[in-house]
C-alpha positions as CSV (number, residue, x, y, z in Angstrom):
1,X,0.0,0.0,0.0
2,X,3.0,2.3,0.0
3,X,2.7,5.1,-2.6
4,X,4.9,7.4,-4.5
5,X,3.9,10.0,-1.8
6,X,6.0,8.0,0.7
7,X,3.3,8.2,3.3
8,X,2.5,4.6,4.2
9,X,-0.6,5.6,6.1
10,X,-2.5,7.0,3.1
11,X,-5.3,4.7,2.0
12,X,-8.5,4.8,0.0
13,X,-11.6,5.0,2.1
14,X,-13.8,2.3,0.7
15,X,-17.0,0.7,2.0
16,X,-16.1,-2.3,4.2
17,X,-18.1,-5.2,5.7
18,X,-16.6,-5.1,9.2
19,X,-19.6,-5.0,11.6
20,X,-18.7,-6.7,14.9
21,X,-15.3,-7.8,13.6
22,X,-12.9,-9.1,16.2
23,X,-9.3,-8.4,15.5
24,X,-6.1,-9.6,17.3
25,X,-2.9,-7.6,17.5
26,X,0.3,-9.4,18.5
27,X,3.1,-7.0,19.4
28,X,6.8,-7.7,19.8
29,X,8.3,-6.4,23.0
30,X,11.7,-6.0,21.3
31,X,12.2,-2.4,20.1
32,X,9.1,-1.5,22.2
33,X,9.3,2.2,21.5
34,X,8.7,1.4,17.9
35,X,6.3,-1.5,18.3
36,X,4.3,0.4,20.8
37,X,3.8,3.2,18.3
38,X,2.8,0.7,15.6
39,X,0.3,-0.9,18.0
40,X,-1.3,2.4,19.0
41,X,-1.6,3.3,15.3
42,X,-3.3,0.1,14.6
43,X,-5.7,0.4,17.6
44,X,-6.5,4.1,16.7
45,X,-7.4,3.3,13.1
46,X,-9.4,0.2,14.0
47,X,-11.5,2.2,16.4
48,X,-11.8,5.1,14.0
49,X,-13.3,2.7,11.5
50,X,-15.8,1.4,13.9
51,X,-14.2,-1.6,15.6
52,X,-15.3,-1.7,19.3
53,X,-12.5,-1.6,21.8
54,X,-13.7,-4.8,23.4
55,X,-13.3,-6.5,20.0
56,X,-9.5,-5.7,19.8
57,X,-7.4,-8.3,21.5
58,X,-3.8,-7.2,22.1
59,X,-1.1,-9.7,23.2
60,X,2.6,-9.4,23.5
61,X,5.5,-11.7,22.6
62,X,9.2,-11.3,23.3
63,X,10.4,-10.7,19.8
64,X,9.5,-10.6,16.1
65,X,10.4,-14.3,15.7
66,X,7.6,-15.2,18.1
67,X,4.9,-13.2,16.3
68,X,3.5,-16.0,14.1
69,X,3.0,-18.3,17.0
70,X,1.4,-15.6,19.0
71,X,-1.0,-14.9,16.1
72,X,-1.7,-18.6,15.9
73,X,-2.7,-18.7,19.6
74,X,-5.0,-15.6,19.0
75,X,-6.7,-17.2,16.1
76,X,-7.3,-20.5,17.9
77,X,-8.1,-19.2,21.3
78,X,-9.7,-15.8,20.7
79,X,-11.7,-16.4,17.6
80,X,-10.3,-13.3,15.8
81,X,-11.1,-12.8,12.2
82,X,-7.7,-11.3,11.5
83,X,-4.4,-11.0,13.3
84,X,-1.9,-8.2,13.0
85,X,1.8,-9.0,13.6
86,X,3.7,-5.9,14.6
87,X,7.4,-6.0,15.1
88,X,10.6,-4.2,14.3
89,X,14.0,-5.7,13.3
90,X,16.9,-3.2,12.9
91,X,20.0,-4.3,11.0
92,X,23.0,-5.0,13.2
93,X,26.5,-6.1,12.6
94,X,25.7,-9.9,12.1
95,X,23.4,-11.9,9.8
96,X,20.9,-12.4,12.7
97,X,18.8,-9.7,11.0
98,X,18.4,-11.7,7.8
99,X,17.5,-14.9,9.7
100,X,14.8,-13.2,11.8
101,X,13.3,-11.2,8.9
102,X,13.1,-14.3,6.6
103,X,11.8,-16.7,9.2
104,X,9.2,-14.3,10.5
105,X,7.9,-13.4,7.0
106,X,7.7,-17.0,6.0
107,X,6.0,-18.1,9.2
108,X,3.4,-15.3,8.9
109,X,2.8,-16.1,5.2
110,X,2.4,-19.7,6.0
111,X,-0.1,-19.0,8.9
112,X,-2.2,-17.0,6.4
113,X,-2.8,-20.1,4.4
114,X,-3.0,-22.7,7.1
115,X,-5.4,-20.7,9.3
116,X,-7.5,-19.4,6.5
117,X,-7.5,-16.1,8.3
118,X,-5.7,-12.8,7.4
119,X,-2.4,-12.6,9.3
120,X,-1.0,-9.2,8.5
121,X,2.8,-8.6,8.2
122,X,3.3,-5.3,10.1
123,X,7.1,-5.8,10.7
124,X,9.5,-3.0,10.0
125,X,12.8,-4.2,8.7
126,X,15.1,-1.2,8.7
127,X,18.7,-0.3,8.6
128,X,18.6,1.9,11.6
129,X,16.5,3.3,14.5
130,X,15.6,6.5,12.6
131,X,14.2,4.6,9.6
132,X,12.0,2.7,12.1
133,X,10.8,5.9,13.8
134,X,10.0,7.4,10.4
135,X,7.7,4.4,9.7
136,X,6.1,4.3,13.2
137,X,4.4,7.6,13.2
138,X,7.1,9.7,11.6
139,X,7.5,11.3,8.1
140,X,6.5,8.0,6.3
141,X,3.3,7.5,8.3
142,X,2.6,4.6,10.6
143,X,2.9,0.9,9.4
144,X,0.5,0.0,12.2
145,X,-2.2,2.1,10.6
146,X,-1.5,0.4,7.3
147,X,-1.7,-3.1,8.9
148,X,-5.0,-2.1,10.6
149,X,-6.5,-1.0,7.3
150,X,-5.2,-4.2,5.5
151,X,-6.9,-6.3,8.2
152,X,-10.2,-4.5,7.7
153,X,-10.0,-4.9,3.9
154,X,-9.2,-8.6,4.2
155,X,-12.0,-9.2,6.7
156,X,-14.4,-7.5,4.3
157,X,-13.1,-9.6,1.3
158,X,-13.5,-12.8,3.3
159,X,-17.1,-11.9,4.3
160,X,-17.9,-11.1,0.6
161,X,-17.0,-14.6,-0.4
162,X,-19.4,-16.4,2.0
């Protein structure tokens, strides 16, 4: 959903079938300054679009690697229609960054198919802290907002196919 305007939080306001939707948000505790801002952006947009606060389930996991399993637990135990995975991995001096980013993306993609529920990849993979801040409410918007809108659009799409 990123655009040439470089503001990731811009989106088209379309009619969505989201009445009484229940949405889970799994947030990595690692880089919590960033992930907290992503979570708040997601919560704010979900509520702005009409999702009731009691229908938003927020859970925390230690790091980005654990997001997919946290989302799986939410889907199985909380009967959410979609799960947002919010994390932040910042490049360091070792290849750890590559392993975590690849494993997390693959696990979240796999969970989308196996659970038959939207599991939204809201993980920032940046070179430095400033790039993360720019995408967690800074000059490039808030990826949490984008993840929230994506979840709503996917819920609406799933409902239209029933």
